[in-house]
Structure formats: structure tokens, C-alpha cells
C-alpha positions in Angstrom: 51.8 -0.3 7.6 48.4 -0.9 6.0 45.4 -1.0 8.3 44.6 -4.6 9.4 41.8 -6.2 7.5 38.9 -7.5 9.7 38.5 -11.2 10.1 35.2 -11.0 8.2 33.3 -8.3 6.2 34.5 -5.7 3.8 37.7 -3.7 4.5 38.1 0.0 5.1 37.3 2.1 2.1 35.4 -0.7 0.3 32.2 1.4 0.1 34.0 4.0 -2.0 36.0 1.5 -4.0 35.4 0.9 -7.7 33.1 -2.0 -7.1 31.3 -0.2 -4.4 30.7 2.9 -6.5 29.4 0.8 -9.3 26.9 -0.9 -7.0 25.8 2.5 -5.7 25.2 3.9 -9.2 23.2 0.7 -10.1 21.2 1.1 -6.9 20.3 4.7 -7.7 19.1 3.8 -11.2 17.0 0.9 -10.1 15.5 2.6 -7.0 14.6 5.8 -8.9 12.9 3.7 -11.6 10.3 2.7 -9.0 9.1 6.4 -9.0 8.6 6.2 -12.7 6.6 3.1 -12.3 4.5 4.8 -9.6 3.7 7.6 -12.0 2.4 5.2 -14.7 0.3 3.5 -12.0 -1.5 6.7 -11.2 -5.0 7.2 -12.7 -4.9 9.1 -16.0 -7.1 11.8 -14.6 -4.7 12.4 -11.7 -1.4 11.6 -13.4 1.2 14.3 -12.9 2.9 16.1 -15.8 6.5 15.3 -16.3 7.6 18.6 -14.9 5.5 18.3 -11.7 6.7 14.7 -11.4 10.3 15.8 -11.6 9.8 18.5 -9.0 8.2 16.0 -6.6 10.7 13.2 -7.1 13.9 15.3 -7.2 13.3 16.3 -3.6 13.4 12.7 -2.7 16.6 12.2 -4.8 18.4 15.1 -3.0 17.3 13.8 0.4 18.3 10.2 -0.4 21.7 11.3 -1.7 22.3 13.2 1.5 21.3 10.2 3.7 23.4 7.8 1.6 26.7 9.8 1.7 26.1 10.5 5.4 25.9 6.8 6.1 29.0 6.1 4.0 30.9 8.8 6.0 29.7 7.5 9.4 30.5 3.9 8.4 34.2 4.8 7.8 34.7 6.7 11.0 35.6 3.6 13.1 37.8 0.5 12.6 34.8 -1.8 12.5 33.3 -3.5 9.4 32.0 -0.5 7.3 29.5 -2.7 5.5 27.7 -3.8 8.7 27.8 -0.3 10.1 26.2 1.0 6.8 23.6 -1.7 7.1 22.7 -0.7 10.7 22.5 3.0 9.6 20.3 2.0 6.7 17.9 -0.2 8.8 17.5 2.7 11.3 16.8 5.1 8.5 14.1 2.8 7.1 12.4 2.2 10.4 12.8 5.0 13.0 13.9 7.4 10.3 10.8 6.8 8.2 8.7 7.8 11.2 10.7 10.9 11.7 10.4 11.9 8.0 6.6 11.4 8.2 6.4 13.5 11.4 8.7 16.2 9.8 6.5 16.4 6.7 3.3 16.7 8.7 4.8 19.4 11.0 6.3 21.5 8.2 3.1 21.2 6.1 1.0 22.4 9.1 3.3 25.4 9.6 3.4 26.6 6.0 -0.3 26.2 5.7 -0.9 28.1 8.9 1.4 30.9 7.8 -0.2 30.7 4.3 3.1 30.2 2.5 1.4 28.7 -0.6 4.5 27.9 -2.6 6.1 26.1 0.3 3.3 23.5 0.5 4.7 20.2 -0.7 3.5 19.5 -4.2 2.2 23.0 -4.9 4.3 24.9 -7.4 1.9 27.5 -8.8 0.3 27.8 -12.3 2.5 27.8 -14.2 4.9 25.9 -12.0 7.6 28.1 -10.5 11.2 26.9 -10.0 11.4 29.1 -6.9 8.7 27.1 -5.2 10.6 23.9 -6.0 13.8 25.2 -4.6 12.1 26.3 -1.4 10.5 22.9 -0.9 13.8 21.2 -1.6 15.4 23.2 1.2 12.6 22.3 3.6 12.8 18.6 2.7 16.6 18.7 3.1 16.2 20.2 6.6 13.9 17.3 7.4 16.6 14.9 6.3 19.2 16.7 8.4 16.9 16.4 11.4 16.3 12.7 10.8 20.0 11.8 10.3 20.9 13.8 13.5 18.5 11.8 15.6 19.7 8.5 14.0 23.3 9.4 14.7 22.4 10.1 18.4 20.7 6.7 18.6 23.8 5.0 17.3 25.7 6.3 20.3 23.7 4.0 22.5 26.0 1.0 23.4 25.0 -2.5 22.2 25.1 -2.0 18.4 28.4 -4.0 18.1 26.7 -7.2 19.0 24.0 -6.6 16.4 26.7 -5.7 13.9 28.3 -9.1 14.4 25.0 -10.9 14.1 23.9 -9.2 10.8 26.7 -10.1 8.4 29.1 -12.3 10.5 28.1 -15.5 8.7 28.9 -14.2 5.2 32.5 -15.3 4.3 32.9 -13.3 1.1 33.5 -9.5 1.4 32.3 -9.0 -2.2 29.0 -10.8 -1.5 28.6 -8.8 1.7 29.1 -5.6 -0.3 26.5 -6.6 -2.8 23.9 -7.4 -0.1 24.7 -4.1 1.8 25.0 -1.7 -1.1 22.4 -3.1 -3.6 20.0 -5.9 -2.6 18.8 -4.7 0.8 18.8 -0.9 -0.1 17.0 -1.5 -3.4 14.1 -3.3 -1.7 13.8 -0.9 1.2 14.3 2.2 -0.9 11.6 1.2 -3.4 9.1 1.0 -0.5 10.3 4.3 1.1 10.3 6.2 -2.2 6.7 5.0 -2.9 5.5 6.0 0.5 7.3 9.4 0.8 6.2 10.3 -2.8 2.6 9.8 -1.7 3.2 12.1 1.3 4.8 15.0 -0.6 2.8 14.9 -3.8 -0.2 17.1 -4.4 -3.5 15.4 -3.2 -5.7 15.9 -6.2 -8.6 13.9 -4.7 -8.7 16.1 -1.6 -8.1 19.4 -3.5 -11.0 21.8 -3.2 -12.1 23.6 -6.3 -11.4 27.3 -6.3 -13.9 29.7 -7.8 -13.1 33.1 -9.4 -13.4 34.9 -6.1 -11.1 32.5 -4.3 -13.7 30.8 -2.2 -13.7 27.0 -1.9 -16.5 24.7 -2.9 -16.2 21.0 -2.0 -17.6 18.2 -4.2 -20.0 17.3 -1.5 -21.4 20.8 -1.3 -21.7 20.9 -5.1 -23.7 17.6 -5.2 -25.9 18.8 -2.4 -26.7 22.0 -4.2 -27.4 20.1 -7.5 -29.8 17.7 -5.7 -31.7 20.7 -4.1 -32.1 22.2 -7.6 -33.4 19.0 -9.1 -35.8 18.4 -6.2 -37.2 21.9 -6.0 -40.5 22.7 -7.9 -40.4 25.1 -10.7 -43.0 27.5 -9.4 -42.8 30.0 -12.2 -43.3 27.3 -14.9 -46.3 25.8 -13.0 -47.9 29.2 -12.4 -47.6 30.4 -16.0 -48.9 27.1 -17.3 -51.9 27.1 -15.0 -52.7 30.7 -15.9 -52.8 29.8 -19.6 -55.1 26.8 -19.0 -57.7 28.5 -16.8 -59.8 30.2 -19.6 -60.1 27.0 -21.6 -60.8 24.8 -18.7 -63.5 27.2 -17.3 -65.7 26.7 -20.3 -65.3 22.9 -20.7 -65.6 22.2 -17.0 -69.3 23.3 -17.1 -70.0 20.6 -19.7 -67.8 17.8 -18.5 -67.6 16.8 -14.9 -65.5 13.7 -15.4 -61.8 14.0 -14.6 -59.3 13.7 -17.4 -56.2 11.7 -17.2 -52.9 12.0 -19.1 -50.8 9.0 -19.7 -47.1 9.7 -19.7 -44.8 7.1 -21.2 
């Protein structure tokens, strides 16, 4: 006998049905296009080359695919409405999960900088960019995603989510409409925001990047401006001394005849 269909919501296997897969492909295309929009919104002086942009955004794509398929798998484990379970997973990923991702990126960045693993710093790929650095950063970001999804899965074990599941989508009579809301509308809005924020976390910070000299020492813009101001304000002693030495013989003779001071008008 076929599995009984729930009184409301999409049935078992709806997320991986033909319509569900079509919605997921459309979601991936629209959500990833926000990262292209973000690139064109960057100032021209700081805009990433296409290769660097691909290295940065592909890490997010790999992590998002892992989270998405993990949510689909977890939603089909029970006999409950898979659409509402997917939505609960997605909401937790966008709230608590976003905080965990931010924390994971900060901790990993501190560790690799402390250990001086240059190519594992998010957004740093070498000059010229190295594919090995990109692969290493992809592995680190994927580990952060695994940590985030593990914590979210443990949170879902807390009793009480069934009532929230009934409240979220219980008023929608059409399973097709519920599938569109769960697999496209809500994920597109939230993913667009998440992609934009996470891309800002893992991209190279050009404004805060120190300039490296030939010997490898760092010189901040503030230090450079201070040094330039000191040079401009300091008197040119050699020039004044040489000019005064040249003017002494001529002035010695004329000073005996003329006692009035001379003035020079500078326009």
C-alpha cells in the first residue's frame, strides 16, 4: 500500500519530484545571481577579477549545496510534512546557523593567521592565484558547514517543533503552492541576504590590506601619510644654508650703504 498522504502539505518525496527539482534549479540560478550583482556593486578600484570572484563565490556554492541536500535528506526521514520540516531547517540555518558560520569563519581565520598558513586565509590565493589555495579554503569552509549543520540537527531534537511545523504552513491548502513557497520564494529572499553577508566575510579586505614593501615589512596608509606630512613640514636646511652662503658676499657690501630693510613680495 502507498504511504498515506498528509491532510495538508506536500507528500513524501515531493522535494525530489520533477516540480521540486525544477524549483531548486531555479532557486540556485536566482540566488547565485545576487553574487554577480554584488561584484558589479563593488567600487572599480576594489572589484575582484573574475577568477578571484569565482574562487570566493564557489566556496559558498559548495557550502550551500551541502546544506540544501542535508535539509532535503533530513526532511524525508519522518512521516511528517517534508515541506514544513525543510522550512524549519532553513529558518534555523538562516538565524542560528548564520551566527555559527560567522563564528566558524572568525575562529578559522584566527587559527590560520596565527599559524601563518597564508594560502588558507579566506580570500588569499597568492600571486598568481593558486588552485591549491582555493581547494584548501573550500575544505575549511565545508568543515564549517558540517559543524553548523550538526549543531542545527541537534537543536531539532528538542521537542516542540511539531507545533511550529503545524503553524507555519498549516493554512496553505495547495501542496503545489506550499512547495513553491518552501523551495523558491522564502529560500531566494533569505539566501540572497546570506550570500551577500558571507561573501563580505570571506572575501579579501582590500581596504584593510597593508602594503608590503620589498623586504616584506608592512606600512599602513596612516604611517605613510604621517611620514609625508613630516617631510613637507620639515625645513630644508641644506638649501637654506647654501643660499645664505651665496648671498653673504653681496649683502656685506650693500649693507654698509643701505640700512633700510628690503622686502620681497611673493604672489
